[in-house]
Every structure is written in C-alpha cells, then in structure tokens.
Residue, then its C-alpha position, 0 to 999 in steps of 0.5 A: m669057259k662056262f662052269a656049272l655046279i649041279v646039286d641033287d641027291h639023285p644020280v639019274v637027275r644029275a646025269a640028265v641035267k649035265i646033258v642039258l648043260e653041256k648042250e648049253g655050252f658048259k665045258r665043265v660041270v661039277e656035281a654034289a649030292s648034298g647041300n652041305e657040300v655046296m659052300a666049299i665048292l662055291r668058295d673053291h671054284s666059283p661056278d657061273l651057274v648052280v642048278l639046285d634041288l630043294i629036297m636033299p638028305t642033309m642041308d635042304g635047298l632053301d638053307v643053301l640058297g640062304r647061305i649063298k645069298a648071305a655069303g654074297v656069292a656071284s654064282r647064278v642059281l637055278v632051282f630045279t625041283s619036284q616041289d610045287p612052285m605055288y608054295f616054293q617059287e616065291r621063296c626061292m625068288r626072295a632068296g636070290a634064285l634067278a629061275y625055278v623049274a619044276k621037274t614035272n616039266e620037259l627038260a626043254q624047259l630047263s634048257k630054256a631057263v639055263h639059256a635065260v639065266m646065262a643071258g641075264y634074265t630070270y625064268f619063273a612060272h606064271l602062277p594064276a592065283a585065281a585058280l585057287s579055291n578059298v580054302q587053298r588060298s587061305e592055306k597058302q597064306q598060312i604056308d607063306s607065313l612060315s619061315d624057311r626053317e619052319l617049312t622044312i621042319l613041317q615037311c620032315l614031320a609030315r614025312g614021318t621023320s622023328n624029332k631026333a633025326i630032324a635035330e641031327r639033320m638040321h643041327l638043332s637040339h631035340k627041344t628046339v625041334s619040339t618047340y618048332k613042332t608045337r609052333l607049327i601046330e598052332k600056326l597052321g591051326v591043326s590039332s596034332a602031328v597027324h593033321l600036320r601030315e594031312f595039311a602037308k599032303r593036301n598042299h603038295l608039300i610032300 
C-alpha cells in the first residue's frame, strides 16, 4: 500500500496535493503543517513519498531536507514549492530531493513528478543559465555561495522578520542572528538590511 506524507502549511494546497496523490494510487496520505512535525512522522510511519514545501512557519524545508538526509531516511522526497527553482532546485537536489516542482505549474506537472519518482527516476526542471543577464548571473553566484541557513535567514530578514523572531524560530541566540545578518550584508555586498530586502526581491527570494 503506497503511503505519502504532505508537508505544507496551507490546507488548500495539502488538499490539492492529496487529490493528486490519490489519483497516483496512494491509499494512505498523512498531512503535516510544519517542518518540525516531519521527523517524528518519518520515524513512526516510514512513508514511501514526502511532498515537501520549502516555506513554513517553524522549520523550513531546506532544514527538513538536511535532517532527512542526515538520518538516512529511505523516504523519497519531492519538493513542491513557490520558491524559484533557479535558486533552490540545485540546493534541494544536493540535499537528496528526487524532484522539484514549482507551484506556478499545473498540477499535472506534480502528477508527472510523483509518477517519475515512484518509478525510480528524478524530475527536475531544465534551467537555461544563458537566459540570465550578467548581473543576474553574478547575483545567482552570490546566492549559491550562501549556506542553507544563511539563505533562510536572508529570506526572513527580507520579509521584515525581527532578529528576535528569527532566533526563536531557528533556535538560535539573538547574537548569532545578528552575526548572520552582518555576514550576509558583507557577502552580498550591500550596505544595509533595506538593501538585503531589495536584493531578495530582485532575485525572487521573497
């Protein structure tokens, strides 16, 4: 009996994904609304497939992917997210995901990805690097140089989340978040948190 776990904080999205999974023959589908629920479910139930969003209110999807890989969990992971594949697909691939589908696609793409992954294949978008301008290519290289945690904190800061809230969400000290913020400003060559937001918006990170 095929068994899947959907991890997404939006009930409407989970409902749509569940319909796709049931059409693909999954008889049992469990749902989670936050990343910090995932590892316990994986330990207790060992689903065949995990459909994972990257943006969630507690533990983000990249962190979840890292934990799944570190734990050696056998479940196959398909990332289904609104995040631009230009900046996130390769990270997810490196972290062990077998497929990446942007939510801007038709649900038929998700269905194809599920079918491919369960048949033992991967499913990733072809990303034409030549379509990027020199400035975009340079900024993509800067983004690629960030660690997963740095990228997550960049997105939080760009959305206007306070250092204190980031620290609580990521189980870090306030001082550590401040250090990350300073490091991001230096690594991305910007002069302030305002420019961090502009950088993130320009590169579709928020």
